[in-house]
N, C-alpha and C positions, 0 to 999 in steps of 0.2 A: 128614593133613588139613591143608589150607591155605586160608585165607580172610581177607578183610579188609573192614571196613565202618566207616562213620562215623555219628555222631549229633551233634546240636546242640541244646542247650537254647535255647528261644526267648528272644532277648534276651541269651543267654549266649555260651558259647564252644563250639568244636567239639572232639570227641574221636574218635580213630581207634583201633580195636582190630584187631590182626593176630594170627592164629594160624599159626605156622610148621609146617614139615613134621615137627617133633618134638613137636607139640602144645603148645609153649610159647606163652604169651600175651604180647603186647607192646602197651603203651598209649602213645600220643603225641597231640599236639594243640596248639592255641593257647591252652590254659588257663594259669592262673598258680598258683603255690604261695605261701602267705603267708610262708614262710621255707624255707630250705634244710634238708634232713635232717641231723641231727648225727651219724648213723651209719647204716650199711646196714639195721640192724634197725628203724630209725625212718623208713624211706623208704616213705611211704604208697603211692606208685605201684608200686614193686616188690612190696610186700606184696599189693596188689590184683591184680597180675599173677599172683602165685603162687596166690592164692586162686581166681581164675578158671580157672587151668590145672587145678585139681583137679576142675572141673566139666566139662571137655572130654569125658572118657569118659562122664559122665552124659548130656551132651547128645547124644553120638553114639548112645547106647543109646536115648534117648527118641525122637530123630528117625528112627531106623531101624526103629522099631516100626510095625506096620501102622496107619496113621492113620485108622481107621474108628470109628464110634460104639461098636461092639463089637469086642473083639479078634477076629482072624481065626478063631481056633479055636472061638469061640462063635457064629459065623455058620453057619447051616445051608446046604446046597447050594441049597435052595429060596429062602432069603433072598437069597443072592448072585445067583441067576438072576433074581430079581424086580427087581434094581437095574440100571438101564441104565448104559452107560458114563458118560454125563453125570452121572447121580446119584452114581455112585461117585466121580467127580472132585470133585463138590460136597461129599460127605461127607469125602473125604480132605482137601480144602482147609480145611473148617471145623475138623476135628480137629487138623490141623497148626497152624492159627492158635492154637487153645487151648493146644497144647503149647508154642508159642513164648512165649505170655503167661506160662504157668506157669514156664518156664525163666527168663524175664526177672525174674520175682518172686524166684525162687530165687537168681539171680545178684546182684540188688540187695541181698537180705537177707544174702548172704554177705560182700559188701564194705562194707556200711554201717558195721559196727563199726570197720572200719579207717579209713574216710574221716572218721568223726566222733570218732575218738580224739584228744583235744586234745594228747596227747603227740607226735603225728605232725604234719608239715606239713599244713595244710588246703588242699584244692584249691579254687580260686576260678574260677567260670565254668561248671563242670559238677558234676553230682551222681551218686549211685549209680545212679539210674534211667537216666540218659543213657548212662553207661558200660555198664550191663547191656544196654541196647537195642543198642548197637553190638556188644557181645560176641555176642549171639544172632544178629544179622544176619550177623556173620562166620561163625558156625556154619552158617547157612542157605546162605550163598554157598559155603562149603566143601563142603557136601553136595549142592549143585546142586538145592536145593528151590525150588518156586514160592513167591513171597511177594507181598504187596500193599503198595503204597506210596501215600500220599496227602500232599498238601501244599497249603497255602492261601497264595496270593500276595497281597501288598498293592500298591495302586497307588502308594503313596508311603511313605517311611520315617517312623515316628513320632518326632519330635524334641521335646525339652523347650524350652519358651519361657523358662524360668528358667535361671539360670546353673547351678543344681543342683536336682534334685528332692528332695534330702534335707538341704540346707543353705541357709540364707538368704544373700542377697547380702551383708548386713552382716557376718555371721560370716565369710564368705569373704574379704571385704576386710580384716577385722581380722586374720585369719590371715596374709594377705600383708604387712600392716604389721609383723607379727612378723618376717618375713624381712628387712625393711628394718632393723629394730633389730639384727638379727644380721649386718648389713653385707653383704647380698646382692650378689654380684658378677655382673654381666651383661656378656657379651662375645660378639662375633661372631668365630668362630674362623677360622684359616687353612685352606685346602683340605687334606684328608687322605684317604689311601686307606682302604678299608673296614676292613682289619685295624687300622690306626692309630686309626680312630675308636673301635673297641671298646676299645683299650688306653687311649685318652684318657678314656673313661668311667670305667675302673677307676682311673686316676690321680686323677680328680676325686673319686671315692669316698674314696680314701686321704687326700686333702687335707682333706676335710670331716670324716672320722673323727678326724683329728689336731687340727684347729683349730675345728671347729664352725661354720664359715662356710658359708652356702648359696651355691650357684653355679648360674647359668642360662647355658648355653652354646648358641649357635646354630651348628649344624654347617655346614661347607662341604665337600660331597663332591667328591672329586678324580677318581673313576672310577665307571663303572657297577657297581653292587653289588646282589646279592640277599642280604638279611639274614634268616635264619631264627630262629625263637624257640628258646629253650633246650630246650623239651620236644618239638620237632617232629622228624620223620624227614625228612632232606633228600631222599631218593629219592622220598618220597611227596608232597613239596611242590613240588619243582623239576624241570623238564625240564633235566637237567644238560647234555646235549649241546647243546640249543638255547641255553642260557645261555652256554656256552663259545663257541659260534659267533658270538654277538652281543657277545662281549668282556666278559661279566659276571664279576666275582669273587664267590664265594659265601663268606659268613662266618656265624658263629653268635654271637648276642649273649648277654649274661648274664641276660636276662629272658625271661619267657614271652611268650605272644602269637603272632601269625601272621607269615607271611613278607611281606617288603616288597621291592618292586622299586624300586631307586634309580637314577634318571638325574639327574646333578648339577643341571642347569638346570630340571628338572621337579619337584624335591622340596624341601620345607622340613622340617628336623628340628631339634629342640631337646631338651636334657636338663636337668632340674632336679634338683640334688643337695642334700638338706637333712639336718639332724640328724633322726634317727628320732623324737625327742621331739615334733617339730613336728606329726606326724600319728599318733602312737601310739594315740590314743583313737578314731580314726576307722575306719569300715568300709572295705572295698575300693572300693566305688563312690563313697563320699565322698572318698576320697583321690584317685581319678582325677579327679573333678569339681573338687576344690580345686586341683590342680596345673594343670589345663588351662583353668580359668575365665577367666584373663586372655586366653588365645588366642581363646576364643569371643567375649569382649567386644571384642577388637581386630578380629576378622573382621566382627562386626556393625557396628562403627564405620565400616568402609570399604564397607559396603553389602551384605554377604552375609546371606542367610537361613540361619542355622546354629544348631545346638544339640547337646545330648548325646543319644545313642541307645545302647541296650544297656549293657553294663558299661563299655566303655572307648573308644567311638567318638565322633568328631565328624562330623556329617553335615548335609546339606541334605535337604529332602523328596525329592530326586531321587537321592540316593546318598551313599555314604561319602566324606568329605573327608580324614579322618585317623584314626589309631588310636594308642593309647598302650600302654605296657608299663612295668612297674616291678618293683623287687626291694627287699626290706628286708634290710639287713646289721646284725644285732644286734651290740652291743658284744662283741667277742671275747675281750678280756682286760683286766686292770687297766691295762695300758699304753696301751690304745686309749681315748681320751677320750669318743667318741660313737658310738652306732649311727647308721646312715645309711639314708636312703631314696633310691634311684635311680629316677627317673621320666623316660622319654623318649617323645616323640611325633613321628610322621612324618605330614606332610600332603602331598597331591597338589596342587602348584601347577598343573601340566598333566599330561597323560597320553597315552602312546602305547598305546591299548587293545589293538591287535593284537599289539604286542610283549609286553605283560603276559600276554595269553592264551597266547602261544607259550612263554614261559619258565616260567610257573607251572602246576602241576597244580591248577587251581582246583577246589575242592570243590563238587560239586552241592548237598550238604547246606547249605553256608554260603550259597549263592545262594538256595536255597529259603527259608531263614530270613529273608533280607533282601528277599524278594518279587521277585526278578529271575530271568530265564531265561538270561542271558548275562553273562560276566565283564565285558564292555564296559559294562554298565549298573550294575555294582556301585559304581563310583567316579564322583563328581561333582566334578571339580577346581575349584580356586579361580578359575582363569581363565575358567571357564564362566559366572561371574556378574559379574566385574569385569575391567577392562583394566589394572590396575596391574601394574608389573613385579614379578618375584619379589623383587628387592632391596628394592623399596618396601614390599612386604608384610612382609618380615623386619624392616625398620626400624620399621614400625608395631607389630609384635609386641614388639620390644625396648623401645620407648618406653612402651607400655602396661604392661609388666611393671615398668618403672622408676617410672611414676606410681603404680601400685598399691602398690609396696613403700615408697615414700618420701614420698608425699603425706600430709598430716595430714587426719584426718576433719573434717567441717564443725564439729563440736562443740568442736574444739580450736583452731580458727582465730580 
């Protein structure tokens, strides 16, 4: 049995489930984990894969049974003769849908204790029902069954007018002044190759772990690069031959989230590295909003209609402008002074939509969730709303971060 399917939580992330020729189950996607597993026995993704693999024989048996309202051995010849071919198809389809629903419930119930076990890393952006749905759809694909799909498209993306739907602006600004008190370092980096950019992030994490100083780095890409998330399958996300033909390097980053197509003059990327204590009491969506609020404020300042949408995206009503990813590094030993939060965001200054569609295996599920029918319409670049140069936009972003970190509140002036 071999099958693969995707599912996406509305406003959340995408998960892909693949069943290989040995009936092993593989889970990947653009979700996040709240921390890295400390041992293989505590790897929630691997444990969920193993649990679902135990259901593959059950699914094969269920889906191979005669899908009629009555088992075939309980149907008399007269009853069978009285059903037309069309009626038989309708009965088969109805029963098959019921079996899928039952199997989804069984799969969700099987993996829920794993996903909700606080001793294991918690998955952010997808839940047990999303994974179970993708698992059952992979079964359906593998067995070449008929199935029904439906989706509802939106005319525009819902974006938040506030800097955060779960935190007040005054709290966000106060948290940013905390970074100023910790001597936030803000700098525009020199151009680096994709592999070197990933290594630079790790170096920044090590520095902050040692001295507790937060750092905001604006990247300068040196070469075309495709960056895939930590939990993604490269072959499923990237058209590798097309990427090589267009001169792209493919690298994997240390954080979750989705694949990014980087062209140096079309992309703005920054990473914020802070002590983990700065955000340790916050939820995942609060942390994403807190780290990127300065960027939303800066983009609004120069005339963009922009806000937060979903878990980790910055968007206009017409499409996604940028996406964020992050990872928490707990204090690993007594010799390491600080746990660290690594947060990075990539925004589209401009876009070659045809090239992006060619080098990425864009998920139909992800496009449906964002209410679009083409990858060309998923992204609404910055230059679509304003005429400032990329360098000018980066300068505004850096100055806004500096203002937020080091300016005094009105009450203290």
